[in-house]
ROPA-252943 format. One record per residue: residue in three letters; x, y, z of N, C-alpha, C in turn. Coordinates in pm, whole numbers. Layout:
N
@residuo=Ala, npx=X, npy=Y, npz=Z, capx=X, capy=Y, capz=Z, cpx=X, cpy=Y, cpz=Z
...
This chain:
218
@residuo=Met, npx=2539, npy=1763, npz=11982, capx=2610, capy=1679, capz=11885, cpx=2734, cpy=1751, cpz=11833
@residuo=Lys, npx=2718, npy=1880, npz=11801, capx=2830, capy=1958, capz=11749, cpx=2941, cpy=1968, cpz=11853
@residuo=Thr, npx=2900, npy=1991, npz=11981, capx=2999, capy=1999, capz=12088, cpx=3075, cpy=1869, cpz=12103
@residuo=His, npx=3003, npy=1757, npz=12092, capx=3066, capy=1625, capz=12102, cpx=3168, cpy=1605, cpz=11992
@residuo=Leu, npx=3135, npy=1645, npz=11869, capx=3227, capy=1629, capz=11756, cpx=3350, cpy=1718, cpz=11773
@residuo=Leu, npx=3331, npy=1841, npz=11823, capx=3444, capy=1929, capz=11845, cpx=3539, cpy=1871, cpz=11949
@residuo=Arg, npx=3483, npy=1814, npz=12055, capx=3567, capy=1751, capz=12158, cpx=3641, cpy=1631, cpz=12101
@residuo=Phe, npx=3570, npy=1552, npz=12018, capx=3633, capy=1435, capz=11955, cpx=3748, cpy=1479, cpz=11866
@residuo=Ala, npx=3726, npy=1581, npz=11786, capx=3829, capy=1629, capz=11695, cpx=3950, cpy=1680, cpz=11774
@residuo=Ala, npx=3924, npy=1750, npz=11883, capx=4033, capy=1800, capz=11965, cpx=4115, cpy=1686, cpz=12024
@residuo=Thr, npx=4045, npy=1581, npz=12066, capx=4114, capy=1464, capz=12123, cpx=4202, cpy=1398, cpz=12018
@residuo=Val, npx=4146, npy=1379, npz=11897, capx=4224, capy=1318, capz=11790, cpx=4345, cpy=1403, cpz=11755
@residuo=Ala, npx=4327, npy=1533, npz=11746, capx=4438, capy=1623, capz=11714, cpx=4547, cpy=1613, cpz=11819
@residuo=Ala, npx=4508, npy=1601, npz=11946, capx=4606, capy=1590, capz=12054, cpx=4684, cpy=1460, cpz=12044
@residuo=Val, npx=4614, npy=1351, npz=12010, capx=4681, capy=1222, capz=11995, cpx=4780, cpy=1226, cpz=11878
@residuo=Ile, npx=4739, npy=1287, npz=11767, capx=4827, capy=1300, capz=11651, cpx=4952, cpy=1379, cpz=11687
@residuo=Ala, npx=4933, npy=1491, npz=11757, capx=5047, capy=1575, capz=11795, cpx=5140, cpy=1502, cpz=11890
@residuo=Leu, npx=5083, npy=1422, npz=11980, capx=5163, capy=1351, capz=12078, cpx=5254, cpy=1248, cpz=12014
@residuo=His, npx=5205, npy=1182, npz=11908, capx=5279, capy=1073, capz=11846, cpx=5361, cpy=1117, cpz=11725
@residuo=Ala, npx=5343, npy=1239, npz=11678, capx=5414, capy=1284, capz=11559, cpx=5551, cpy=1337, cpz=11596
@residuo=Pro, npx=5650, npy=1317, npz=11508, capx=5782, capy=1378, capz=11530, cpx=5772, cpy=1529, cpz=11523
@residuo=Ala, npx=5883, npy=1597, npz=11557, capx=5881, capy=1743, capz=11565, cpx=5837, cpy=1805, cpz=11434
@residuo=Gly, npx=5883, npy=1753, npz=11319, capx=5842, capy=1807, capz=11190, cpx=5729, cpy=1726, cpz=11134
@residuo=Ala, npx=5615, npy=1790, npz=11103, capx=5498, capy=1715, capz=11056, cpx=5529, cpy=1640, cpz=10928
@residuo=Gln, npx=5618, npy=1698, npz=10846, capx=5650, capy=1634, capz=10720, cpx=5728, cpy=1504, cpz=10741
@residuo=Asp, npx=5778, npy=1481, npz=10862, capx=5856, capy=1361, capz=10890, cpx=5769, cpy=1246, cpz=10939
@residuo=Ala, npx=5639, npy=1267, npz=10952, capx=5550, capy=1165, capz=11006, cpx=5457, cpy=1111, cpz=10897
@residuo=Leu, npx=5418, npy=986, npz=10915, capx=5314, capy=930, capz=10828, cpx=5180, cpy=995, cpz=10863
@residuo=Pro, npx=5090, npy=1008, npz=10766, capx=4954, capy=1051, capz=10800, cpx=4897, cpy=955, cpz=10905
@residuo=Ala, npx=4819, npy=1008, npz=10996, capx=4775, capy=930, capz=11111, cpx=4655, cpy=843, cpz=11083
@residuo=Pro, npx=4646, npy=725, npz=11147, capx=4524, capy=645, capz=11141, cpx=4417, cpy=708, cpz=11229
@residuo=Leu, npx=4295, npy=657, npz=11220, capx=4185, capy=699, capz=11305, cpx=4125, cpy=576, cpz=11373
@residuo=Pro, npx=4051, npy=594, npz=11482, capx=3993, capy=478, capz=11551, cpx=3890, cpy=406, cpz=11464
@residuo=Trp, npx=3899, npy=275, npz=11455, capx=3799, capy=198, capz=11381, cpx=3663, cpy=211, cpz=11448
@residuo=Gly, npx=3560, npy=212, npz=11364, capx=3423, capy=211, capz=11415, cpx=3360, cpy=348, cpz=11430
@residuo=Ile, npx=3438, npy=458, npz=11417, capx=3377, capy=589, capz=11428, cpx=3294, cpy=617, cpz=11302
@residuo=Asn, npx=3196, npy=706, npz=11316, capx=3106, capy=730, capz=11203, cpx=3157, cpy=843, cpz=11113
@residuo=Ala, npx=3082, npy=870, npz=11007, capx=3126, capy=966, capz=10906, cpx=3145, cpy=1105, cpz=10965
@residuo=Ala, npx=3056, npy=1146, npz=11054, capx=3068, capy=1279, capz=11114, cpx=3195, cpy=1288, cpz=11198
@residuo=Gln, npx=3226, npy=1183, npz=11271, capx=3348, capy=1182, capz=11353, cpx=3474, cpy=1177, cpz=11266
@residuo=Val, npx=3468, npy=1099, npz=11158, capx=3580, capy=1095, capz=11064, cpx=3604, cpy=1234, cpz=11007
@residuo=Ser, npx=3497, npy=1301, npz=10965, capx=3510, capy=1435, capz=10907, cpx=3573, cpy=1532, cpz=11006
@residuo=Ala, npx=3526, npy=1527, npz=11131, capx=3579, capy=1617, capz=11233, cpx=3727, cpy=1590, cpz=11257
@residuo=Ala, npx=3766, npy=1463, npz=11259, capx=3906, capy=1426, capz=11283, cpx=3995, cpy=1470, cpz=11167
@residuo=Leu, npx=3950, npy=1452, npz=11044, capx=4029, capy=1494, capz=10928, cpx=4042, cpy=1645, cpz=10924
@residuo=Glu, npx=3934, npy=1715, npz=10953, capx=3939, capy=1861, capz=10957, cpx=4036, cpy=1908, cpz=11065
@residuo=Ala, npx=4037, npy=1839, npz=11180, capx=4129, capy=1874, capz=11288, cpx=4274, cpy=1855, cpz=11246
@residuo=Asn, npx=4296, npy=1766, npz=11149, capx=4431, capy=1742, capz=11099, cpx=4458, cpy=1821, cpz=10970
@residuo=Gln, npx=4380, npy=1931, npz=10952, capx=4400, capy=2026, capz=10843, cpx=4374, cpy=1967, cpz=10705
@residuo=Leu, npx=4283, npy=1870, npz=10698, capx=4236, capy=1819, capz=10570, cpx=4091, cpy=1864, cpz=10553
@residuo=Arg, npx=4063, npy=1928, npz=10442, capx=3930, capy=1981, capz=10417, cpx=3842, cpy=1872, cpz=10355
@residuo=Val, npx=3726, npy=1848, npz=10415, capx=3634, capy=1748, capz=10362, cpx=3572, cpy=1801, cpz=10234
@residuo=Met, npx=3586, npy=1723, npz=10126, capx=3539, capy=1765, capz=9995, cpx=3407, cpy=1697, cpz=9957
@residuo=Leu, npx=3387, npy=1577, npz=10008, capx=3268, capy=1499, capz=9971, cpx=3241, cpy=1395, cpz=10076
@residuo=Met, npx=3113, npy=1373, npz=10107, capx=3072, capy=1264, capz=10195, cpx=2968, cpy=1181, cpz=10123
@residuo=Arg, npx=2988, npy=1051, npz=10118, capx=2885, capy=959, capz=10071, cpx=2830, cpy=892, cpz=10196
@residuo=Glu, npx=2708, npy=926, npz=10231, capx=2651, capy=890, capz=10360, cpx=2668, cpy=742, cpz=10393
@residuo=Gly, npx=2733, npy=717, npz=10504, capx=2752, capy=580, capz=10551, cpx=2856, cpy=502, cpz=10474
@residuo=Arg, npx=2920, npy=564, npz=10370, capx=3011, capy=490, capz=10283, cpx=3153, cpy=546, cpz=10278
@residuo=Glu, npx=3168, npy=676, npz=10254, capx=3300, capy=733, capz=10233, cpx=3304, cpy=879, cpz=10277
@residuo=Val, npx=3424, npy=922, npz=10315, capx=3453, capy=1063, capz=10337, cpx=3579, cpy=1093, cpz=10257
@residuo=His, npx=3572, npy=1193, npz=10166, capx=3686, capy=1234, capz=10084, cpx=3737, cpy=1368, cpz=10135
@residuo=Ala, npx=3868, npy=1381, npz=10151, capx=3925, capy=1505, capz=10203, cpx=4060, cpy=1530, cpz=10137
@residuo=Ala, npx=4107, npy=1654, npz=10148, capx=4236, capy=1691, capz=10091, cpx=4288, cpy=1816, cpz=10158
@residuo=Ser, npx=4421, npy=1829, npz=10159, capx=4481, capy=1955, capz=10203, cpx=4453, cpy=2060, cpz=10096
@residuo=Pro, npx=4455, npy=2188, npz=10130, capx=4425, capy=2292, capz=10031, cpx=4511, cpy=2285, cpz=9906
@residuo=Asn, npx=4638, npy=2244, npz=9920, capx=4725, capy=2237, capz=9803, cpx=4725, cpy=2101, cpz=9735
@residuo=Arg, npx=4645, npy=2005, npz=9785, capx=4630, capy=1870, capz=9730, cpx=4754, cpy=1782, cpz=9747
@residuo=His, npx=4851, npy=1827, npz=9826, capx=4969, capy=1743, capz=9846, cpx=4938, cpy=1622, cpz=9934
@residuo=Leu, npx=4829, npy=1627, npz=10008, capx=4782, capy=1511, capz=10084, cpx=4633, cpy=1496, cpz=10060
@residuo=Gln, npx=4592, npy=1377, npz=10016, capx=4452, capy=1346, capz=9988, cpx=4413, cpy=1222, cpz=10067
@residuo=Ala, npx=4286, npy=1207, npz=10096, capx=4243, capy=1093, capz=10178, cpx=4102, cpy=1049, cpz=10142
@residuo=Val, npx=4078, npy=920, npz=10154, capx=3944, capy=864, capz=10146, cpx=3926, cpy=768, cpz=10263
@residuo=Ala, npx=3826, npy=793, npz=10343, capx=3790, capy=704, capz=10453, cpx=3679, cpy=611, cpz=10404
@residuo=Ile, npx=3698, npy=481, npz=10424, capx=3601, capy=381, capz=10381, cpx=3518, cpy=337, cpz=10501
@residuo=Leu, npx=3385, npy=347, npz=10487, capx=3295, capy=310, capz=10596, cpx=3205, cpy=194, cpz=10555
@residuo=Lys, npx=3174, npy=111, npz=10651, capx=3080, capy=1, capz=10633, cpx=2963, cpy=28, cpz=10725
@residuo=Ser, npx=2848, npy=59, npz=10666, capx=2729, capy=95, capz=10746, cpx=2761, cpy=206, cpz=10845
@residuo=Asp, npx=2828, npy=311, npz=10796, capx=2865, capy=428, capz=10875, cpx=2961, cpy=396, cpz=10988
@residuo=Ser, npx=3048, npy=298, npz=10966, capx=3149, capy=261, capz=11065, cpx=3284, cpy=249, cpz=10994
@residuo=Leu, npx=3385, npy=323, npz=11038, capx=3513, capy=329, capz=10969, cpx=3583, cpy=193, cpz=10969
@residuo=Val, npx=3621, npy=147, npz=10848, capx=3693, capy=19, capz=10837, cpx=3824, cpy=33, cpz=10760
@residuo=Gly, npx=3846, npy=146, npz=10693, capx=3969, capy=164, capz=10616, cpx=3996, cpy=311, cpz=10589
@residuo=Leu, npx=4124, npy=345, npz=10576, capx=4162, capy=484, capz=10551, cpx=4279, cpy=484, cpz=10454
@residuo=Val, npx=4262, npy=551, npz=10340, capx=4364, capy=555, capz=10235, cpx=4410, cpy=699, cpz=10217
@residuo=Tyr, npx=4540, npy=722, npz=10238, capx=4600, capy=852, capz=10211, cpx=4679, cpy=844, cpz=10081
@residuo=Phe, npx=4689, npy=957, npz=10012, capx=4763, capy=960, capz=9887, cpx=4845, cpy=1087, cpz=9877
@residuo=His, npx=4975, npy=1071, npz=9846, capx=5065, capy=1182, capz=9816, cpx=5087, cpy=1181, cpz=9665
@residuo=Pro, npx=5030, npy=1275, npz=9588, capx=5053, capy=1276, capz=9444, cpx=5191, cpy=1330, cpz=9409
@residuo=Glu, npx=5243, npy=1281, npz=9299, capx=5369, capy=1331, capz=9247, cpx=5359, cpy=1482, cpz=9227
@residuo=Asn, npx=5469, npy=1552, npz=9256, capx=5467, capy=1697, capz=9241, cpx=5600, cpy=1745, cpz=9184
@residuo=Ala, npx=5616, npy=1876, npz=9175, capx=5736, capy=1931, capz=9112, cpx=5864, cpy=1896, cpz=9189
@residuo=Ala, npx=5850, npy=1875, npz=9320, capx=5969, capy=1848, capz=9402, cpx=6003, cpy=1699, cpz=9409
@residuo=Leu, npx=5901, npy=1612, npz=9414, capx=5924, capy=1470, capz=9436, cpx=5843, cpy=1387, cpz=9337
@residuo=Asn, npx=5907, npy=1289, npz=9274, capx=5834, capy=1199, capz=9186, cpx=5771, cpy=1086, cpz=9267
@residuo=Ala, npx=5695, npy=1001, npz=9200, capx=5619, capy=897, capz=9269, cpx=5709, cpy=803, cpz=9348
@residuo=Tyr, npx=5820, npy=762, npz=9288, capx=5910, capy=668, capz=9357, cpx=5974, cpy=733, cpz=9479
@residuo=Asp, npx=6010, npy=860, npz=9470, capx=6065, capy=932, capz=9586, cpx=5963, cpy=935, cpz=9699
@residuo=Leu, npx=5837, npy=963, npz=9666, capx=5732, capy=969, capz=9766, cpx=5709, cpy=833, cpz=9831
@residuo=Phe, npx=5712, npy=728, npz=9749, capx=5698, capy=592, capz=9802, cpx=5814, cpy=558, cpz=9895
@residuo=Thr, npx=5935, npy=591, npz=9854, capx=6053, capy=562, capz=9935, cpx=6047, cpy=635, cpz=10068
@residuo=Glu, npx=6007, npy=763, npz=10065, capx=5995, capy=840, capz=10189, cpx=5891, cpy=779, cpz=10282
@residuo=Ala, npx=5774, npy=745, npz=10228, capx=5667, capy=690, capz=10311, cpx=5706, cpy=556, cpz=10371
@residuo=Ser, npx=5767, npy=468, npz=10292, capx=5805, capy=336, capz=10345, cpx=5918, cpy=349, cpz=10447
@residuo=Thr, npx=6008, npy=445, npz=10428, capx=6116, capy=468, capz=10525, cpx=6059, cpy=518, cpz=10658
@residuo=Arg, npx=5961, npy=608, npz=10652, capx=5898, capy=658, capz=10774, cpx=5821, cpy=548, cpz=10845
@residuo=Ala, npx=5753, npy=463, npz=10767, capx=5679, capy=352, capz=10828, cpx=5775, cpy=256, cpz=10898
@residuo=Glu, npx=5888, npy=228, npz=10834, capx=5985, capy=136, capz=10895, cpx=6047, cpy=198, cpz=11020
@residuo=Ala, npx=6071, npy=327, npz=11018, capx=6125, capy=394, capz=11137, cpx=6027, cpy=386, cpz=11254
@residuo=Ala, npx=5898, npy=392, npz=11223, capx=5796, capy=389, capz=11328, cpx=5761, cpy=249, cpz=11374
@residuo=His, npx=5765, npy=151, npz=11281, capx=5711, capy=18, capz=11312, cpx=5809, cpy=-97, cpz=11291
@residuo=Gly, npx=5932, npy=-68, npz=11252, capx=6029, capy=-174, capz=11230, cpx=6018, cpy=-230, cpz=11089
@residuo=Pro, npx=6094, npy=-337, npz=11060, capx=6093, capy=-396, capz=10926, cpx=5953, cpy=-443, cpz=10887
@residuo=Pro, npx=5918, npy=-431, npz=10760, capx=5784, capy=-474, capz=10716, cpx=5769, cpy=-625, cpz=10717
@residuo=Leu, npx=5645, npy=-669, npz=10723, capx=5613, capy=-811, capz=10712, cpx=5660, cpy=-864, cpz=10578
@residuo=Cys, npx=5643, npy=-786, npz=10475, capx=5693, capy=-822, capz=10343, cpx=5722, cpy=-695, cpz=10266
@residuo=Arg, npx=5811, npy=-707, npz=10169, capx=5849, capy=-593, capz=10088, cpx=5869, cpy=-642, cpz=9945
@residuo=Arg, npx=5806, npy=-574, npz=9851, capx=5824, capy=-600, capz=9709, cpx=5847, cpy=-467, cpz=9639
@residuo=Ser, npx=5880, npy=-473, npz=9513, capx=5897, capy=-349, capz=9439, cpx=5765, cpy=-272, cpz=9438
@residuo=Gly, npx=5764, npy=-155, npz=9500, capx=5644, capy=-74, capz=9503, cpx=5543, cpy=-113, cpz=9608
@residuo=Leu, npx=5578, npy=-198, npz=9705, capx=5484, capy=-240, capz=9807, cpx=5559, cpy=-280, cpz=9934
@residuo=Ala, npx=5512, npy=-229, npz=10048, capx=5564, capy=-272, capz=10178, cpx=5444, cpy=-285, cpz=10272
@residuo=Val, npx=5442, npy=-391, npz=10353, capx=5326, capy=-422, capz=10436, cpx=5369, cpy=-447, cpz=10580
@residuo=Trp, npx=5296, npy=-389, npz=10673, capx=5318, capy=-411, capz=10816, cpx=5189, cpy=-466, cpz=10877
@residuo=Ala, npx=5200, npy=-567, npz=10962, capx=5086, capy=-621, capz=11037, cpx=5096, cpy=-566, cpz=11179
@residuo=Leu, npx=5014, npy=-466, npz=11210, capx=5015, capy=-402, capz=11340, cpx=4893, cpy=-447, cpz=11420
@residuo=Glu, npx=4884, npy=-403, npz=11542, capx=4771, capy=-442, capz=11626, cpx=4641, cpy=-386, cpz=11568
@residuo=Asn, npx=4553, npy=-475, npz=11527, capx=4421, capy=-438, capz=11478, cpx=4422, cpy=-353, cpz=11351
@residuo=Val, npx=4536, npy=-355, npz=11280, capx=4543, capy=-276, capz=11157, cpx=4653, cpy=-333, cpz=11068
@residuo=Arg, npx=4628, npy=-328, npz=10940, capx=4728, capy=-364, capz=10839, cpx=4768, cpy=-236, cpz=10769
@residuo=Leu, npx=4896, npy=-207, npz=10770, capx=4949, capy=-86, capz=10707, cpx=5017, cpy=-125, cpz=10577
@residuo=Glu, npx=4976, npy=-62, npz=10468, capx=5038, capy=-85, capz=10338, cpx=5087, cpy=48, cpz=10281
@residuo=Val, npx=5209, npy=48, npz=10234, capx=5263, capy=163, capz=10160, cpx=5283, cpy=116, cpz=10017
@residuo=Arg, npx=5223, npy=186, npz=9923, capx=5222, capy=142, capz=9784, cpx=5268, cpy=253, cpz=9690
@residuo=Leu, npx=5341, npy=213, npz=9589, capx=5374, capy=301, capz=9478, cpx=5259, cpy=296, cpz=9379
@residuo=Arg, npx=5202, npy=411, npz=9348, capx=5096, capy=413, capz=9247, cpx=5150, cpy=475, cpz=9119
@residuo=Arg, npx=5141, npy=399, npz=9013, capx=5183, capy=449, capz=8883, cpx=5065, cpy=519, cpz=8815
@residuo=Ser, npx=5094, npy=597, npz=8715, capx=4988, capy=670, capz=8645, cpx=4890, cpy=571, cpz=8583
@residuo=Ser, npx=4760, npy=596, npz=8606, capx=4657, capy=507, capz=8554, cpx=4532, cpy=589, cpz=8523
@residuo=Gly, npx=4489, npy=586, npz=8398, capx=4370, capy=662, capz=8360, cpx=4387, cpy=809, cpz=8392
@residuo=Asp, npx=4291, npy=866, npz=8468, capx=4301, capy=1008, capz=8503, cpx=4365, cpy=1027, cpz=8640
@residuo=Gly, npx=4419, npy=919, npz=8698, capx=4481, capy=928, capz=8829, cpx=4628, cpy=963, cpz=8819
@residuo=Ala, npx=4674, npy=1048, npz=8910, capx=4815, capy=1086, capz=8912, cpx=4898, cpy=977, cpz=8978
@residuo=Pro, npx=5025, npy=965, npz=8940, capx=5115, capy=875, capz=9012, cpx=5150, cpy=934, cpz=9148
@residuo=Gly, npx=5194, npy=848, npz=9239, capx=5230, capy=896, capz=9372, cpx=5248, cpy=780, cpz=9468
@residuo=Ala, npx=5229, npy=806, npz=9595, capx=5244, capy=704, capz=9699, cpx=5118, cpy=697, cpz=9784
@residuo=Glu, npx=5073, npy=575, npz=9813, capx=4957, capy=553, capz=9898, cpx=5001, cpy=500, cpz=10034
@residuo=Ile, npx=4931, npy=544, npz=10137, capx=4944, capy=486, capz=10271, cpx=4806, cpy=436, cpz=10309
@residuo=Arg, npx=4791, npy=305, npz=10320, capx=4660, capy=246, capz=10350, cpx=4659, cpy=190, cpz=10492
@residuo=Tyr, npx=4557, npy=226, npz=10569, capx=4531, capy=163, capz=10697, cpx=4406, cpy=77, cpz=10679
@residuo=Ile, npx=4423, npy=-53, npz=10696, capx=4315, capy=-149, capz=10669, cpx=4270, cpy=-212, cpz=10800
@residuo=Gly, npx=4142, npy=-195, npz=10832, capx=4090, capy=-245, capz=10958, cpx=3996, cpy=-363, cpz=10940
@residuo=Pro, npx=3942, npy=-413, npz=11051, capx=3848, capy=-525, capz=11046, cpx=3724, cpy=-489, cpz=10963
@residuo=Gly, npx=3689, npy=-575, npz=10870, capx=3571, capy=-555, capz=10788, cpx=3597, cpy=-483, cpz=10657
@residuo=Tyr, npx=3718, npy=-434, npz=10636, capx=3751, capy=-360, capz=10513, cpx=3741, cpy=-449, cpz=10389
@residuo=Ala, npx=3808, npy=-563, npz=10392, capx=3811, capy=-651, capz=10275, cpx=3670, cpy=-696, cpz=10238
@residuo=Glu, npx=3591, npy=-728, npz=10339, capx=3453, capy=-773, capz=10313, cpx=3369, cpy=-662, cpz=10251
@residuo=Glu, npx=3387, npy=-540, npz=10300, capx=3311, capy=-428, capz=10247, cpx=3348, cpy=-399, cpz=10102
@residuo=Met, npx=3478, npy=-401, npz=10071, capx=3520, capy=-373, capz=9935, cpx=3480, cpy=-485, cpz=9840
@residuo=Ala, npx=3482, npy=-609, npz=9889, capx=3436, capy=-722, capz=9807, cpx=3287, cpy=-706, cpz=9778
@residuo=Arg, npx=3210, npy=-662, npz=9878, capx=3066, capy=-641, capz=9858, cpx=3042, cpy=-534, cpz=9753
@residuo=Arg, npx=3120, npy=-425, npz=9758, capx=3102, capy=-318, capz=9660, cpx=3138, cpy=-364, cpz=9519
@residuo=Thr, npx=3243, npy=-442, npz=9510, capx=3285, capy=-493, capz=9380, cpx=3176, cpy=-582, cpz=9320
@residuo=Thr, npx=3121, npy=-671, npz=9403, capx=3014, capy=-760, capz=9358, cpx=2891, cpy=-681, cpz=9316
@residuo=Ser, npx=2859, npy=-577, npz=9395, capx=2743, capy=-494, capz=9365, cpx=2759, cpy=-421, cpz=9232
@residuo=Arg, npx=2879, npy=-369, npz=9206, capx=2903, capy=-298, capz=9080, cpx=2892, cpy=-393, cpz=8961
@residuo=Arg, npx=2946, npy=-513, npz=8977, capx=2941, capy=-609, capz=8867, cpx=2799, cpy=-654, cpz=8839
@residuo=Ala, npx=2715, npy=-657, npz=8942, capx=2579, capy=-705, capz=8926, cpx=2484, cpy=-598, cpz=8875
@residuo=Thr, npx=2529, npy=-473, npz=8875, capx=2444, capy=-362, capz=8832, cpx=2474, cpy=-324, cpz=8688
@residuo=Pro, npx=2379, npy=-346, npz=8595, capx=2403, capy=-307, capz=8454, cpx=2425, cpy=-157, cpz=8443
@residuo=Arg, npx=2520, npy=-118, npz=8359, capx=2547, capy=23, capz=8339, cpx=2531, cpy=58, cpz=8191
@residuo=Pro, npx=2457, npy=165, npz=8161, capx=2445, capy=206, capz=8020, cpx=2580, cpy=249, cpz=7967
@residuo=Ser, npx=2598, npy=236, npz=7836, capx=2727, capy=268, capz=7775, cpx=2767, cpy=412, cpz=7802
@residuo=Ser, npx=2669, npy=503, npz=7811, capx=2701, capy=644, capz=7835, cpx=2764, cpy=665, cpz=7971
@residuo=Ala, npx=2736, npy=572, npz=8067, capx=2790, capy=588, capz=8202, cpx=2938, cpy=555, cpz=8208
@residuo=Arg, npx=2991, npy=498, npz=8101, capx=3132, capy=461, capz=8102, cpx=3223, cpy=577, cpz=8066
@residuo=Thr, npx=3163, npy=687, npz=8022, capx=3243, capy=804, capz=7988, cpx=3293, cpy=869, cpz=8115
@residuo=Pro, npx=3425, npy=893, npz=8128, capx=3477, capy=956, capz=8249, cpx=3408, cpy=1089, cpz=8275
@residuo=Ser, npx=3371, npy=1114, npz=8402, capx=3300, capy=1237, capz=8437, cpx=3393, cpy=1343, cpz=8494
@residuo=Gly, npx=3522, npy=1312, npz=8503, capx=3616, capy=1409, capz=8559, cpx=3717, cpy=1340, cpz=8647
@residuo=Arg, npx=3813, npy=1415, npz=8695, capx=3918, capy=1357, capz=8778, cpx=3864, cpy=1321, cpz=8916
@residuo=Arg, npx=3909, npy=1207, npz=8968, capx=3871, capy=1171, capz=9103, cpx=3954, cpy=1254, cpz=9201
@residuo=Leu, npx=3904, npy=1267, npz=9323, capx=3978, capy=1342, capz=9424, cpx=4103, cpy=1265, cpz=9465
@residuo=Leu, npx=4086, npy=1142, npz=9512, capx=4202, capy=1062, capz=9551, cpx=4277, cpy=1024, cpz=9426
@residuo=Gly, npx=4397, npy=1079, npz=9411, capx=4473, capy=1053, capz=9291, cpx=4472, cpy=1168, cpz=9194
@residuo=Ser, npx=4410, npy=1281, npz=9230, capx=4415, capy=1397, capz=9141, cpx=4552, cpy=1461, cpz=9152
@residuo=Pro, npx=4604, npy=1512, npz=9041, capx=4736, capy=1574, capz=9043, cpx=4738, cpy=1698, cpz=9132
@residuo=Val, npx=4857, npy=1736, npz=9178, capx=4872, capy=1862, capz=9250, cpx=4851, cpy=1975, cpz=9150
@residuo=Pro, npx=4758, npy=2067, npz=9176, capx=4732, capy=2175, capz=9080, cpx=4843, cpy=2280, cpz=9085
@residuo=Pro, npx=4853, npy=2364, npz=8982, capx=4948, capy=2475, capz=8987, cpx=4919, cpy=2563, cpz=9108
@residuo=Pro, npx=5020, npy=2631, npz=9164, capx=5000, capy=2712, capz=9284, cpx=4884, cpy=2809, cpz=9275
@residuo=Ala, npx=4866, npy=2873, npz=9161, capx=4759, capy=2972, capz=9147, cpx=4622, cpy=2909, cpz=9157
@residuo=Ala, npx=4611, npy=2780, npz=9125, capx=4481, capy=2714, capz=9124, cpx=4459, cpy=2628, cpz=9248
@residuo=Ala, npx=4556, npy=2623, npz=9337, capx=4550, capy=2529, capz=9448, cpx=4428, cpy=2549, cpz=9536
@residuo=Asp, npx=4390, npy=2675, npz=9564, capx=4279, capy=2700, capz=9656, cpx=4144, cpy=2687, cpz=9589
@residuo=Ser, npx=4141, npy=2692, npz=9456, capx=4012, capy=2690, capz=9388, cpx=3981, cpy=2557, cpz=9323
@residuo=Ala, npx=4077, npy=2462, npz=9328, capx=4053, capy=2333, capz=9264, cpx=3944, cpy=2258, cpz=9337
@residuo=Thr, npx=3846, npy=2210, npz=9263, capx=3737, capy=2134, capz=9324, cpx=3712, cpy=2010, cpz=9240
@residuo=Ala, npx=3813, npy=1926, npz=9229, capx=3801, capy=1806, capz=9146, cpx=3691, cpy=1716, cpz=9199
@residuo=Pro, npx=3603, npy=1664, npz=9112, capx=3499, capy=1574, capz=9157, cpx=3560, cpy=1447, cpz=9215
@residuo=Ala, npx=3497, npy=1391, npz=9318, capx=3548, capy=1269, capz=9379, cpx=3472, cpy=1150, cpz=9324
@residuo=Ala, npx=3545, npy=1045, npz=9290, capx=3485, capy=920, capz=9247, cpx=3528, cpy=811, cpz=9342
@residuo=Glu, npx=3457, npy=698, npz=9344, capx=3494, capy=589, capz=9433, cpx=3638, cpy=549, cpz=9406
@residuo=Ala, npx=3718, npy=537, npz=9511, capx=3863, capy=524, capz=9496, cpx=3904, cpy=386, cpz=9451
@residuo=Ala, npx=3965, npy=380, npz=9332, capx=4019, capy=254, capz=9285, cpx=4130, cpy=208, cpz=9377
@residuo=Ala, npx=4198, npy=303, npz=9442, capx=4308, capy=269, capz=9532, cpx=4260, cpy=188, cpz=9650
@residuo=Ala, npx=4132, npy=196, npz=9682, capx=4083, capy=127, capz=9800, cpx=4045, cpy=-17, cpz=9773
@residuo=Ala, npx=4053, npy=-62, npz=9648, capx=4019, capy=-201, capz=9618, cpx=4114, cpy=-296, cpz=9688
@residuo=Pro, npx=4062, npy=-398, npz=9759, capx=4149, capy=-486, capz=9836, cpx=4214, cpy=-593, cpz=9749
@residuo=Ala, npx=4328, npy=-640, npz=9792, capx=4393, capy=-756, capz=9731, cpx=4373, cpy=-874, cpz=9825
@residuo=Ala, npx=4356, npy=-994, npz=9770, capx=4337, capy=-1111, capz=9854, cpx=4457, cpy=-1131, cpz=9946
@residuo=Asp, npx=4575, npy=-1104, npz=9896, capx=4696, capy=-1114, capz=9976, cpx=4790, cpy=-1004, cpz=9931
@residuo=Ala, npx=4796, npy=-895, npz=10008, capx=4874, capy=-779, capz=9967, cpx=5021, cpy=-813, cpz=9953
@residuo=Cys, npx=5069, npy=-911, npz=10028, capx=5210, capy=-948, capz=10018, cpx=5238, cpy=-1018, cpz=9885
@residuo=Ala, npx=5139, npy=-1087, npz=9834, capx=5158, capy=-1159, capz=9709, cpx=5121, cpy=-1076, cpz=9589
@residuo=Ala, npx=5045, npy=-967, npz=9612, capx=4995, capy=-888, capz=9501, cpx=5108, cpy=-807, cpz=9440
@residuo=Ser, npx=5099, npy=-788, npz=9311, capx=5196, capy=-701, capz=9246, cpx=5156, cpy=-557, cpz=9272
@residuo=Ala, npx=5253, npy=-470, npz=9283, capx=5223, capy=-331, capz=9312, cpx=5166, cpy=-262, cpz=9189
């Protein structure tokens, strides 16, 4: 099993390298094949230099670069990948709008004009995937920045199921107290703390689907 995962990760890394421009910073974070399981997702993210921070069995894989400049949450439905959300948090060099502008410009260079564009939102309808680039403003304990969402078959249904499940489950008042910063959307830590930051991961609000992303406000 381990050998199979290593081979899978190597294949994914080769595909990423083949399609990426000469400078890695000039490319969008890469999508992954729909339907792969959590172990394969983890191996692929690790191959792309993202460290897996948390796995929720059959549901999610949370990962981040050591300096937190790139964060990711893979959404799984019954241990099958249906969505992948990357996040670039605002940092000392680039603010949230700059990051959003860079990501949407790279997406347009790779895929042509978007299906729709609004303030803080650009959407592309690609083969078997919906690509969304979103401006995320500061909200709660989440940092502002830019999101790159790859939405696959079954994603909307899975997120709707989770939303319904949460609403149907009574929560004690004590559970409403924030337990710490979520991984996806955590700010970039100071350089001295970058390698030791271990922000707890919470279910990503960024992954909540919109009925119509083109009509949704950013």
